[in-house]
N, C-alpha and C positions, 0 to 999 in steps of 0.2 A: 567422410564428410567432405563435400565439395569446398572449394576455396571460399566461395561466397555462401554465407550462411542464409539459407532459404527458410522463410518464415511463414507460418499461417497465423492470422490474427482473428480471434473470435470475439464478436462484440463491437460493432461499428457505431457505438453511441458516443457520448461526450468524451469518456476516457479512452475509448479506442482511437478516436481521431487524435488525441494528444500523443499517443504512441506513434501513429503513422507520421505525424509531423516531426516527431524526435528522430525517428528512424531515417527520415530523409537526410539527416545530417551526419549519418554514420556510414563510413565506407565499409564495403565488403559484406553488406547485408541487403537482402531483397525480400520484400513481402510478396509471395506468389499465390497466396489464398486468402480470401476474406469471407468469414462466416458471420451471418447475423440473421435474425429472424424474419425480417422484412426483405424479401428477395429483391424487389425493384429498387428499394432505397439503397440496398447494398451494392447493387450493380452501378448505380450512380456514383457512389463513393469509390468504388473499385476503379471506375474510369478516371475519376479525378487524380487517383494515385498510381495509375498504370498497373493495376493488379489483374492478372489474367484469369484467375479462377474464382469463381463466386458460388457460394452454397449457403443453405440454411442448416446443413448437417455437419457437425464437427467430425463425425466418424468418416465422412467422404474426404475431408482434408487430411485427416490422419492416415488414410489409405494411400495418399500420394507419397511415392518413394522419395521424390525430391525435397520433401519438407524435412528440415533438420530440427526445427524448433517451433513452439507454439506460444503465443502470448494470449492470456485469457482475460478479457474485459467484460465478462458476463455477469449475470446476476449472482449475488452472494450465495444463494442456496445451491447453485450449480458448481461452485468452485472446487470443492474437494473431490467430487465424482469426476469432474472433467479433468482435473490435474491427474488423477489415477488413470484415466483413460490415455492421456497423453504419454505418461510414463510406460504404461503397458504396451503402447504402440511403438515404443523405442524413441520417442521425441524428447528433447529437452523442453522444459516448460518454465514460463514465468506467469504466475497467477496474480491478478490484481488483489489488493487487500479487500477483504480478509481471506486468509487461507481456507477458513471453514467457519461455520456458526454452530458446530457440534464438535466438541474437543476431540472424541474419540475418532472422528473422521480425520482430524488433522494428524493424530497418531499413526493411522493407517497410511496416510500419504507419506510420512517419514519412513515408515517401514519399507514401502515399495521403493521410495527414492534410494534408500540404502541397498536394497536388493539389485536394483538396476545400475546404480552408479552414475545415472544421468544427472546433469545440472538441473536443479530445481529451485527457484527462489520465488519470494513473495514481494509484491510491490509496497514495501514499507518505504515510501518516498521521502519521508523526513530524514532517513539515514543519509540521503543523497542530496538534499537541498543544500546549496552552497552555504547559506546561513547556519545550518546546523553542522555542516562539515567544519566550518570555521571554529565554531565552539568546541567541537570534537578535537580538532588539531590543538587548540589551547589546552584542553584537558590533558591530552597525551603528552604535551610538552611540560606538564607539571606547573602550568602557569594559571590554572583555574580549577577550582573544585566546586561542584554543585552543592549548595546547602538546601535549595528549594526550587522547584519548577512550579510556576503558576500558569495553568493552560485554559484558554477559553476556546471552545468549539461551537460556533454559533451559526445556524442557518435559519431560514424561514420557509418551512416545508409542511405547512398544514394541509396541502394536497400532495399527492404522490408524483413529484416532479424530479427530473434529473438537473444536473448542473447547467443544462442549457435551456431549462424552463419547459422541457418536453415531458409529456406523460410517461411514467414508468410502468412496466408490466410487472414489477416486483417492488416489495417494501424494503427501504433502507432501514438501518438499525444503529442507534447511538452506541450501544455497548460493542456489538460484534464488528462493526465497521469503524466508526469514528473514534471510539476509545482506543481501538487497537493500535492506531497511530501513536498515541501518547504513551500508552502502557509499554510498548516496545522501545520507543525513543528514550524514555526515562531510564529504563534498565541499561539500554546501550550506552548513553551518554554517561551514566554513572559508573559503568563498568562493574556493576554490582547487581545481583538478583533481587527481585521484589520479595520481600518476606512478610509484608502486612498490606492488606488491601480491604477497603470498605466501600460500599456503594449505597445511595438511596436514589429513588426515582420518584418522578410526579406521577399524576394520573395517567391511565392508559387511554389513548385516543379511541373513540368509539367506532370509527371507521377503519383506521389504519392498523389497530391492534397492537401499538407499540407505545412505550413511554416517550413523551416529547421533551422531557427535562430529566437530567441526571447529574449527579454529583459524585465523584469518586476521590478517595484518598488513598495514596500509595506510600510505602516506605521501603527504601533499599536496604540491604544488609549493611551498607556503610553508613547508615543513619540519615541520608538525604531523604527528603520528603517531596511529594507532589500533590498538588491540588488541581483537580480537572472538573471544569463545569461544561456541560453540554446541553444544547437546546435546539429544537426544531421550531421553537415559537418566537425566536428573536427577530423582531422587525427593525433591523438596524444594520450596521456594517457586518457583512458575512464573511466567514472563514475561520481559521484557527490561528490564534495568536499565543506565543510562548514567551514567558518571561523566565529567564535563567537568573536566579539570585545566588551568587557565589561568594567565595572568600576574598576575591580581588576585583569584583565588578558586577554589574547587572547588564544583561543583554536581552533585547526584544527581538525574537525572530517572527518574521511574517512571511511565510512561504520561503521565496529565494532571497529575501532582503533582510538585513540585520541592522539593529540600531543599539546605541547605548541606552542605559537607563534614563539618560537625559535627552533622548530623542535625536542624537547625533548619528547620522548614517555611517555605517562602516563599509568600506569597499571590499566586497567579496568576489569581485570579478575575476580575480586570479586564483581563487581557491580550486577551480577545476576547469576543464577545457570548455564547459558550457555553463550558463546561468540557468539552465532548465532542468529542474530536478528530475522530471520523467525521463528526459533524454539521457541523463547521467545513470539513472537506474537501468535503462536499456543498454547503455554502453557496458555497464558491469556484467549484465547477463551475457551478452555476446563476447565479452572478453573471457569470462570463466569458461565458456563453451570452447573458444579457441585455444586457451591455455590449459584445458583439462583440470580445473581447480574448483574448490567450493567458492560460490559468490558470497559477497556480503549480502545479508538478508536471505540466507539459504533456509530451507525448511527447518533444519536442525537448529539454526540460530534463533528464529523467530517463534518456535513451538512453545517455549515457556511463556511467552505473551498470552498465548491461547489458553494455557492452563489457568493463568490468573483471571482472564475473562470468564472462563468456566466456573471458577470459584465465586467470582462476583455475581454471575447469574444465579447460582444456587443461593447465595444471599438474598438476592432480590425476590426469588420465588419462595423464600422462607424455608429452604431445605437444610 
C-alpha cells in the first residue's frame, strides 16, 4: 500500500459529506474516487473536495488499483453486499451503520473478513464520540459502573427524508439502524454481553411500511439494564440523548457533548484529538490499516449487536 491511503467514498449524501469533512483533517489520507447515484450532483461535490474520479458504479471504483480502502455511506439495504464486494476486491472497508438488516448477511461479511484479513469496521459512532469515550474511560478506571442507561432516539420523519431534509431513495428503520447504535453502545460500555432483550412497536406506517415508534428493554450479563425509546413521530427536539445512571454519578450524553445529571457541562475537549465523532471514527479506520490491527468497532466486535436486533425482529414479527 502507498504511504498515502487512497480512499473511495460511496454515497455523497448527508453522511458522506460528514466523512469528507472529517477526512480533510486527517494527514496521509486522500479521497480519490466518489460514487453516488446522481452523477451531476456527485461531480459538483467531487469538485468541491478536489476528488478526481466520479462514477455511479461502485465496481468501477473497486477496479482502480490505487484505491486502498472504501467508505460506504449508501442505503442500508446495500451495506452487506457492498461490504462483501469491497473485501473480495481486496479493499479495506468501513461501512456506515448498520452493517446489515439481515443477520445472516452480517455473518457472511464476518466470514469473508476473516478469510481476507482486511480491515473492516462499522460506523458505530457512539463508541467514538468524546462524550461516550469520557464515560468509557471512567468505567475502565474503575470509577463508574452503569446501573441503567435511559436512551431517547427521536426524529420527525413522517415523510422519507434524510438528515438534510432531502428526499431519500430508501426507507430508514428504527430497529436495524437507530437501535443498533444503542444496543452496541450498551454492551460496549458495560463490557458485558446482552442476555435479555424485549421490544414492542407502534402501528406500521401505511406508506413507509415501517413502525414509527418502538420501545426496547435490554439487560447485560452483569445486571445493568437499558431502556430505549425510538420515534419518527416526535415533533420536538431531534436526536439521541443518553442518560447514564451509575453507582457514582449520572451523566447525560448528547452526541459529542456531556453533562452531569444536574446539567453541568463536562469538558471533553481533551478526550481525543478532535471533538468530531465521525472524524475520530475515520481516524481509527485509517490507523488500523496503517498498523495492521483490528479496529475498534470491527465486524467481529459489533456482530453480537446484530444478533440481538435479529432476535428483537423475530419477537416483533411474532416468530
